[in-house]
VMD Tcl script that draws the C-alpha trace (Angstrom):
set ca {
  {22.04 28.93 6.87}
  {22.90 25.46 8.16}
  {23.56 22.78 5.52}
  {20.46 20.90 4.36}
  {19.75 17.51 5.87}
  {17.69 15.56 3.36}
  {15.03 12.98 4.08}
  {16.62 10.29 1.89}
  {19.23 11.31 -0.63}
  {21.09 9.09 -3.14}
  {24.17 7.32 -1.80}
  {26.70 6.18 -4.36}
  {29.18 3.37 -3.74}
  {31.93 4.53 -6.10}
  {31.59 1.30 -8.06}
  {29.01 2.69 -10.46}
  {31.53 4.54 -12.63}
  {33.22 1.38 -13.89}
  {29.95 -0.07 -15.19}
  {28.93 3.24 -16.77}
  {32.35 3.64 -18.40}
  {32.08 0.14 -19.82}
  {28.71 1.04 -21.35}
  {30.17 4.14 -23.00}
  {33.33 2.40 -24.12}
  {31.35 -0.40 -25.77}
  {28.68 2.01 -27.08}
  {25.92 0.10 -25.26}
  {23.70 3.09 -24.49}
  {20.39 1.60 -25.66}
  {17.64 0.03 -23.50}
  {19.42 -3.32 -23.63}
  {22.95 -4.56 -23.10}
  {25.29 -6.34 -20.69}
  {24.51 -4.11 -17.71}
  {20.78 -4.72 -18.06}
  {21.34 -8.47 -18.14}
  {23.83 -8.23 -15.29}
  {21.59 -6.07 -13.11}
  {18.70 -8.47 -13.59}
  {20.98 -11.37 -12.68}
  {22.25 -9.53 -9.59}
  {18.69 -8.89 -8.41}
  {17.63 -12.44 -9.12}
  {20.55 -13.84 -7.13}
  {19.86 -11.47 -4.25}
  {16.15 -12.22 -4.03}
  {15.78 -15.86 -4.97}
  {17.19 -17.83 -7.87}
  {13.74 -19.32 -8.52}
  {12.31 -15.99 -9.69}
  {12.86 -13.92 -12.84}
  {13.53 -10.17 -13.05}
  {13.03 -7.66 -15.86}
  {14.61 -4.22 -15.37}
  {12.26 -1.38 -16.32}
  {12.04 2.40 -16.42}
  {10.23 2.69 -13.06}
  {8.35 0.85 -10.37}
  {5.18 2.40 -11.78}
  {5.79 0.78 -15.17}
  {6.32 -2.55 -13.38}
  {2.94 -2.17 -11.67}
  {1.29 -1.27 -14.95}
  {2.72 -4.30 -16.75}
  {1.72 -6.55 -13.83}
  {-1.89 -5.44 -14.23}
  {-1.75 -6.00 -17.99}
  {-0.29 -9.47 -17.55}
  {-3.07 -10.30 -15.10}
  {-5.65 -9.29 -17.70}
  {-6.97 -6.21 -15.89}
  {-9.04 -4.13 -18.26}
  {-11.66 -1.39 -18.48}
  {-14.50 -1.95 -16.02}
  {-12.57 -4.26 -13.71}
  {-11.90 -3.60 -10.04}
  {-8.52 -3.85 -8.29}
  {-8.05 -3.72 -4.53}
  {-5.26 -1.40 -3.42}
  {-3.82 -0.56 -0.04}
  {-4.98 2.98 0.75}
  {-1.94 3.93 2.85}
  {0.63 4.23 0.09}
  {2.12 6.54 -2.55}
  {-0.14 7.31 -5.51}
  {2.04 5.28 -7.89}
  {0.56 2.14 -6.33}
  {-2.92 3.14 -7.48}
  {-2.40 5.17 -10.66}
  {-1.74 2.19 -12.98}
  {-5.17 0.78 -12.08}
  {-6.68 3.86 -13.68}
  {-4.32 3.56 -16.68}
  {-6.16 0.31 -17.45}
  {-9.59 1.88 -17.09}
  {-10.21 -0.15 -13.94}
  {-11.54 1.08 -10.59}
  {-9.35 1.13 -7.47}
  {-10.96 -0.27 -4.34}
  {-9.11 1.14 -1.32}
  {-8.58 -0.94 1.81}
  {-7.34 0.44 5.12}
  {-4.34 -0.59 7.25}
  {-3.79 -2.52 10.48}
  {-1.72 -1.13 13.35}
  {0.97 -3.82 13.65}
  {2.69 -3.02 10.32}
  {0.66 -0.05 8.96}
  {-0.06 -2.18 5.88}
  {-3.21 -3.59 4.31}
  {-5.55 -5.06 6.91}
  {-6.50 -8.74 6.35}
  {-9.90 -8.24 8.01}
  {-10.81 -5.18 5.94}
  {-9.48 -6.96 2.84}
  {-11.91 -9.83 3.27}
  {-14.77 -7.46 4.02}
  {-13.99 -5.62 0.78}
  {-13.77 -8.81 -1.29}
  {-17.06 -10.17 0.04}
  {-18.82 -6.87 -0.58}
  {-17.50 -6.47 -4.12}
  {-18.54 -10.03 -4.97}
  {-21.98 -9.37 -3.50}
  {-22.16 -6.29 -5.73}
  {-21.45 -8.47 -8.75}
  {-17.78 -7.68 -9.41}
  {-15.00 -9.92 -8.14}
  {-11.72 -7.97 -7.86}
  {-9.14 -8.95 -10.48}
  {-6.07 -8.32 -8.29}
  {-4.84 -7.08 -4.90}
  {-2.00 -4.55 -4.64}
  {-0.35 -4.91 -1.22}
  {2.51 -2.62 -0.16}
  {5.43 -3.11 2.24}
  {5.17 0.43 3.61}
  {8.42 2.19 4.57}
  {10.18 -1.18 4.30}
  {8.00 -2.99 6.87}
  {6.61 -6.21 5.36}
  {2.86 -6.60 5.26}
  {1.27 -9.63 6.96}
  {2.17 -11.97 4.15}
  {0.62 -15.18 5.49}
  {-2.68 -13.55 6.41}
  {-2.99 -11.61 3.14}
  {-2.01 -14.63 1.04}
  {-4.56 -16.77 2.88}
  {-7.39 -14.34 2.12}
  {-6.30 -13.93 -1.51}
  {-6.00 -17.69 -1.98}
  {-9.44 -18.34 -0.50}
  {-11.02 -16.11 -3.13}
  {-8.54 -16.97 -5.89}
  {-7.37 -13.39 -6.42}
  {-3.73 -12.76 -7.48}
  {-1.48 -10.44 -5.49}
  {0.78 -7.75 -6.89}
  {3.43 -7.18 -4.23}
  {4.55 -3.55 -4.17}
  {8.12 -3.78 -2.86}
  {9.14 -0.32 -4.03}
  {10.21 0.61 -0.48}
  {11.31 -2.80 0.80}
  {14.32 -4.14 -1.10}
  {16.41 -5.81 1.62}
  {13.45 -6.46 3.92}
  {12.45 -10.00 4.91}
  {9.41 -11.87 6.16}
  {10.20 -15.13 7.97}
  {13.69 -15.00 6.44}
  {12.34 -14.78 2.88}
  {13.15 -11.64 0.90}
  {10.42 -9.14 0.11}
  {9.87 -8.97 -3.62}
  {9.21 -12.71 -3.89}
  {5.74 -13.12 -2.32}
  {3.38 -11.89 -5.02}
  {2.10 -13.47 -8.20}
  {3.95 -10.45 -9.55}
  {6.23 -8.20 -7.50}
  {7.69 -4.79 -8.26}
  {10.79 -2.89 -7.20}
  {11.73 0.78 -7.44}
  {15.15 2.40 -7.80}
  {14.02 6.01 -7.67}
  {16.45 8.59 -6.32}
  {15.27 8.30 -2.71}
  {15.10 4.50 -2.46}
  {17.39 2.10 -0.57}
  {19.48 1.84 -3.75}
  {18.98 4.03 -6.79}
  {19.57 4.04 -10.51}
  {18.41 7.70 -10.57}
  {15.12 6.41 -11.94}
  {14.16 2.83 -12.61}
  {12.35 -0.24 -11.42}
  {11.84 -3.93 -12.02}
  {9.11 -6.52 -12.32}
  {9.63 -9.86 -10.58}
  {7.84 -12.88 -12.02}
  {7.54 -16.54 -11.08}
  {8.04 -17.82 -14.64}
  {10.40 -17.05 -17.51}
  {7.35 -16.85 -19.78}
  {5.92 -13.92 -17.83}
  {9.29 -12.17 -17.80}
  {9.49 -12.53 -21.58}
  {5.96 -11.17 -21.96}
  {6.86 -8.20 -19.75}
  {10.00 -7.44 -21.78}
  {8.02 -7.75 -25.03}
  {5.43 -5.23 -23.85}
  {8.14 -2.96 -22.38}
  {9.94 -2.70 -25.73}
  {6.97 -1.44 -27.77}
  {5.58 -4.96 -28.38}
  {7.45 -5.39 -31.62}
  {6.63 -8.72 -33.24}
  {9.30 -10.97 -34.69}
  {9.48 -9.65 -38.25}
  {12.08 -7.96 -40.49}
  {9.91 -4.83 -40.48}
  {8.10 -3.09 -37.63}
  {5.03 -5.21 -36.95}
  {2.78 -4.76 -33.91}
  {-0.14 -6.97 -32.89}
  {-0.25 -5.64 -29.32}
  {-0.10 -2.19 -27.74}
  {3.41 -1.73 -26.37}
  {5.22 0.63 -24.03}
  {8.61 2.28 -23.80}
  {9.32 0.85 -20.35}
  {12.71 -0.86 -20.62}
  {15.71 0.24 -18.53}
  {18.76 1.56 -20.36}
  {22.18 -0.07 -20.19}
  {23.67 3.06 -18.62}
  {21.06 3.24 -15.85}
  {21.47 -0.49 -15.22}
  {25.20 0.13 -14.76}
  {24.41 2.43 -11.85}
  {22.24 -0.34 -10.44}
  {25.04 -2.89 -10.68}
  {27.31 -0.61 -8.67}
  {24.57 -0.01 -6.12}
  {23.96 -3.73 -5.61}
  {27.48 -4.06 -4.19}
  {26.51 -1.98 -1.16}
  {22.81 -2.83 -0.74}
  {23.28 -4.76 2.49}
  {25.42 -2.03 4.02}
  {22.75 0.55 3.11}
  {20.15 -1.57 4.88}
  {22.38 -1.88 7.94}
  {22.94 1.90 8.07}
  {19.25 2.73 7.77}
  {18.43 0.26 10.51}
  {21.16 1.87 12.60}
  {19.56 5.28 12.01}
  {16.25 3.95 13.26}
  {17.88 2.46 16.35}
  {19.62 5.78 17.03}
  {16.32 7.67 16.93}
  {14.58 5.05 19.04}
  {17.21 5.24 21.77}
  {17.23 9.04 21.64}
  {13.46 9.35 22.13}
  {12.48 6.22 24.06}
  {11.71 8.29 27.15}
  {9.65 10.87 25.27}
  {6.02 9.90 25.86}
  {4.87 11.98 22.90}
  {6.87 9.92 20.38}
  {6.24 6.28 19.44}
  {7.83 4.01 16.84}
  {6.59 1.14 14.67}
  {8.06 -2.06 16.10}
  {9.03 -5.14 14.10}
  {6.65 -8.03 14.82}
  {8.25 -11.45 15.32}
  {9.49 -12.83 12.01}
  {9.58 -9.40 10.34}
  {12.79 -7.67 9.23}
  {12.42 -4.13 7.88}
  {15.08 -2.33 5.87}
  {13.81 0.81 7.71}
  {13.87 2.68 4.42}
  {12.45 5.65 6.32}
  {12.47 6.09 10.08}
  {8.94 7.06 11.04}
  {7.49 8.31 14.30}
  {3.99 8.90 15.59}
  {3.29 12.01 17.65}
  {0.49 12.52 20.13}
  {-1.53 14.83 17.88}
  {-1.72 16.40 14.42}
  {-0.72 19.78 15.86}
  {2.42 18.28 17.43}
  {3.32 16.58 14.16}
  {2.94 19.73 12.13}
  {4.66 21.87 14.76}
  {7.64 19.53 14.76}
  {7.79 19.42 10.97}
  {7.89 23.21 10.78}
  {10.49 23.39 13.56}
  {12.73 21.00 11.63}
  {12.15 22.98 8.44}
  {13.42 26.12 10.19}
  {16.60 24.19 10.99}
  {16.92 23.22 7.30}
  {16.07 19.59 8.10}
  {13.71 17.82 5.72}
  {10.92 15.70 7.19}
  {7.60 14.60 5.73}
  {4.17 13.49 6.97}
  {3.36 9.84 6.39}
  {1.68 9.16 3.04}
  {-1.73 10.76 2.72}
  {-4.13 7.83 2.18}
  {-5.41 7.32 -1.34}
  {-9.03 7.51 -0.18}
  {-8.32 11.12 0.88}
  {-6.82 12.13 -2.46}
  {-8.97 14.40 -4.67}
  {-8.12 12.40 -7.78}
  {-9.71 9.28 -6.23}
  {-12.79 11.02 -4.86}
  {-15.72 8.64 -5.07}
  {-13.64 5.45 -5.32}
  {-14.99 2.66 -3.09}
  {-13.15 2.34 0.21}
  {-13.20 0.02 3.23}
  {-11.92 1.88 6.25}
  {-11.23 1.39 9.94}
  {-9.62 4.77 10.68}
  {-6.02 3.55 10.99}
  {-4.54 5.19 7.90}
  {-6.28 8.49 8.65}
  {-4.76 8.53 12.14}
  {-1.31 7.60 10.82}
  {-1.45 10.49 8.38}
  {-2.49 12.96 11.07}
  {0.16 11.94 13.62}
  {3.00 10.41 11.59}
  {6.29 11.98 10.49}
  {9.21 10.61 8.47}
  {12.64 11.65 9.77}
  {15.90 11.94 7.79}
  {16.92 8.35 7.07}
  {19.56 8.24 4.34}
  {22.36 5.71 4.50}
  {24.79 8.60 3.99}
  {23.75 10.52 7.13}
  {26.70 11.37 9.36}
  {26.76 11.10 13.14}
  {26.85 14.89 13.31}
  {23.72 15.15 11.15}
  {21.87 12.59 13.25}
  {22.86 14.50 16.39}
  {21.58 17.70 14.79}
  {18.19 16.11 14.03}
  {17.86 14.79 17.58}
  {18.91 18.15 19.05}
  {16.32 20.00 16.96}
  {13.57 17.62 18.05}
  {14.55 17.85 21.69}
  {14.62 21.64 21.46}
  {11.10 21.64 20.03}
  {9.76 19.62 22.94}
  {11.37 21.80 25.64}
  {10.54 25.12 24.03}
}
mol new
graphics top color blue
foreach p $ca { graphics top sphere $p radius 0.5 }
foreach p [lrange $ca 0 end-1] q [lrange $ca 1 end] { graphics top cylinder $p $q radius 0.2 }
display resetview
């Protein structure tokens, strides 16, 4: 069998070992230590020195803490982009709140400003003003930040910016991960950089960072004994994991460049195939192209191509199944225009890792071309 070509596998720099060795040598293996502080500082410097970063166990935990810090509780409603991974929506349910799903627009595949306002007006008319909006930069493509912020500001609703897939992306030359009232990052194994598992919350104030860290470390009050006046969580990143992150930060920009190069390679290879289209970058948008995604002319073509690639031991994946289609969210309110349903039916993610070789890219292209001539 031919060697496996993965969708998006981890890509180490070689610098991680020194930070991990330092953690072992100094016996800093707890969920605190110099690597945690250093990783947070590295992220802060990369994004914007006017923000504050707390390193956590996952992007999901960062979303959960964001909701808590915004006061979301049982019975509340939170608007969430429907075209996303379930981790964007699950923390809403953790808080006993109701997710309100909003469809996408075609320019970026992200939350639609028009549908967002329709949803807000309708929820207010029904007697419940949403407590927050979760907007996602899908596959590294920024959402329409100005339009979404304008709607949110008009109704005074805070935004949680889900940047799990978009570290290294920019909107009007400003880094993604800095636009929300709270923003979240993910360093899962398939992300642009990885700590094997991990995430971060990005806040505008040091006070909110300190609150997040307090809650993430079991909410232990300042006392000589274990005293708890709040419910806490075991959400802090370990010093060892943060060491991996420090090593990964040294090659973040080169990973972005390689993934963008992969996307350009696919675009050039298939630009004359009228059954394949790509998501273009609107003016002022810069995507890290975390995953290179294509749209086919039909669901049957998409699934036929996926199976053909699978036979060649090449991993591909349909675009995220919208949250309003998920059985676990059956019955949740939704405001739809049909875009995310169509994207799911026709969309496919191609191998996109920053460690793909030229030979592997050629193999993917050859397999796709063979499918279309067979």
